[in-house]
C-alpha positions as CSV (number, residue, x, y, z in Angstrom):
1,M,-106.0,-77.4,-18.1
2,R,-103.0,-78.8,-20.0
3,R,-102.0,-77.3,-23.3
4,S,-100.9,-79.7,-25.9
5,R,-98.0,-78.8,-28.1
6,P,-98.7,-78.4,-31.8
7,A,-98.0,-81.5,-33.9
8,R,-94.7,-81.5,-35.7
9,S,-94.9,-80.9,-39.4
10,G,-94.1,-83.9,-41.6
11,V,-90.7,-82.6,-42.6
12,K,-89.6,-81.8,-39.0
13,A,-90.9,-85.2,-37.8
14,A,-88.9,-87.0,-40.5
15,A,-85.8,-85.0,-39.7
16,G,-86.1,-85.9,-36.0
17,A,-86.5,-89.6,-36.9
18,A,-83.5,-89.4,-39.2
19,R,-81.4,-87.9,-36.4
20,T,-82.5,-90.6,-34.0
21,R,-81.6,-93.3,-36.4
22,A,-78.2,-91.7,-37.1
23,R,-77.5,-91.3,-33.3
24,R,-78.4,-95.0,-32.7
25,F,-76.2,-96.0,-35.7
26,G,-73.3,-94.0,-34.2
27,L,-73.7,-95.5,-30.7
28,R,-73.8,-99.0,-32.2
29,A,-70.5,-98.2,-34.1
30,E,-68.9,-96.9,-30.9
31,W,-70.0,-100.1,-29.0
32,I,-68.5,-102.2,-31.8
33,A,-65.3,-100.1,-31.7
34,A,-65.0,-100.5,-27.9
35,A,-65.5,-104.3,-28.1
36,L,-62.8,-104.5,-30.8
37,L,-60.3,-102.5,-28.9
38,A,-61.0,-104.4,-25.7
39,A,-60.4,-107.7,-27.6
40,K,-57.1,-106.3,-28.7
41,G,-56.0,-105.7,-25.1
42,Y,-56.9,-102.0,-24.8
43,R,-58.4,-100.7,-21.6
44,I,-61.2,-98.2,-22.0
45,L,-60.4,-95.1,-20.0
46,A,-63.2,-92.9,-21.2
47,R,-66.2,-92.8,-23.5
48,H,-67.8,-89.7,-25.0
49,F,-65.4,-87.3,-23.4
50,L,-66.9,-83.9,-24.1
51,V,-65.6,-80.5,-23.4
52,A,-66.3,-77.0,-24.8
53,G,-65.0,-77.1,-28.3
54,G,-64.0,-80.7,-28.5
55,E,-65.1,-84.3,-28.1
56,I,-63.4,-87.7,-28.1
57,D,-65.3,-90.9,-28.8
58,L,-63.0,-93.3,-26.9
59,I,-59.8,-92.9,-24.9
60,V,-58.0,-96.2,-24.5
61,K,-54.7,-97.5,-23.1
62,R,-52.5,-100.4,-23.8
63,R,-49.1,-100.7,-22.1
64,E,-47.6,-97.2,-22.2
65,T,-49.7,-95.9,-25.1
66,I,-52.9,-93.8,-24.8
67,A,-54.9,-93.5,-27.9
68,F,-57.6,-90.9,-28.5
69,V,-60.0,-92.7,-30.8
70,E,-62.4,-91.3,-33.3
71,V,-65.1,-93.8,-34.4
72,R,-66.5,-93.3,-37.9
73,A,-69.3,-95.4,-39.5
74,R,-69.7,-95.1,-43.3
75,A,-70.6,-97.4,-46.2
76,D,-66.9,-97.6,-47.2
77,F,-63.7,-97.6,-45.1
78,G,-62.1,-95.0,-47.3
79,D,-65.0,-92.6,-46.9
80,A,-64.9,-93.2,-43.1
81,L,-61.2,-92.3,-42.9
82,A,-61.5,-89.3,-45.2
83,S,-64.2,-87.9,-43.0
84,I,-61.8,-87.2,-40.2
85,G,-60.8,-83.8,-41.4
86,R,-58.5,-81.1,-40.0
87,V,-61.2,-79.4,-38.0
88,K,-62.2,-82.6,-36.3
89,Q,-58.6,-83.4,-35.6
90,R,-58.2,-80.0,-33.9
91,R,-61.3,-80.6,-31.8
92,I,-60.0,-84.0,-30.7
93,G,-56.6,-82.3,-29.8
94,R,-58.4,-79.7,-27.8
95,A,-60.3,-82.3,-25.8
96,A,-57.2,-84.4,-25.4
97,R,-55.4,-81.4,-23.8
98,V,-58.2,-81.1,-21.3
99,W,-58.3,-84.8,-20.6
100,L,-54.5,-84.8,-20.1
101,S,-54.8,-81.8,-17.7
102,R,-57.2,-83.8,-15.6
103,N,-55.1,-87.0,-15.8
104,P,-51.5,-85.7,-15.3
105,S,-50.1,-89.3,-14.8
106,A,-50.8,-89.9,-18.5
107,I,-48.6,-87.1,-19.7
108,N,-45.5,-89.5,-19.9
109,A,-47.4,-92.0,-22.1
110,T,-47.0,-92.3,-25.8
111,L,-50.0,-90.4,-27.2
112,R,-51.6,-90.9,-30.6
113,G,-54.8,-90.4,-32.6
114,D,-56.4,-93.6,-33.7
115,A,-59.5,-94.3,-35.6
116,V,-61.9,-97.2,-35.7
117,L,-63.8,-97.3,-39.0
118,V,-67.0,-99.3,-39.3
119,A,-68.2,-100.2,-42.7
120,R,-71.0,-102.8,-43.3
121,G,-70.9,-103.6,-39.6
122,L,-67.3,-104.6,-39.7
123,P,-64.7,-102.6,-37.7
124,R,-61.1,-101.8,-38.7
125,H,-58.7,-100.2,-36.2
126,V,-56.3,-97.7,-37.8
127,V,-53.3,-97.0,-35.6
128,A,-52.0,-93.4,-35.8
129,A,-54.8,-92.5,-38.3
130,F,-54.3,-88.8,-37.7
131,D,-51.8,-86.4,-36.2
132,L,-52.7,-85.6,-32.6
133,V,-52.1,-81.9,-32.3
134,L,-51.9,-80.8,-28.6
135,E,-50.8,-77.2,-29.1
């Protein structure tokens, strides 16, 4: 006989639904960002690069430049850019170090931290939006 799980309480169900909506919203923003960068001539090298202690939304290359891109979707472009704080920058740097160790041919490229901000469904690419700390 199968046991059924207890039903979620209303609060937990609502929180789960909100997380699902937020995740879909974020994935849509990342898709928009990837399309924008591809249209600008960037080649997507990696998506959702995840390591212990760090994560990078997109890693892209154009000519001799590799950009580690953070995608942020907010109601306002200013809020989106401001949301990339020092802690997030360190996490991106940590993940970038791992990615570079796995892709040694990229070490001679120009490296930078870009952002794609999505507000009201419109993307904006900010070149060198944050310092990429690889130490």
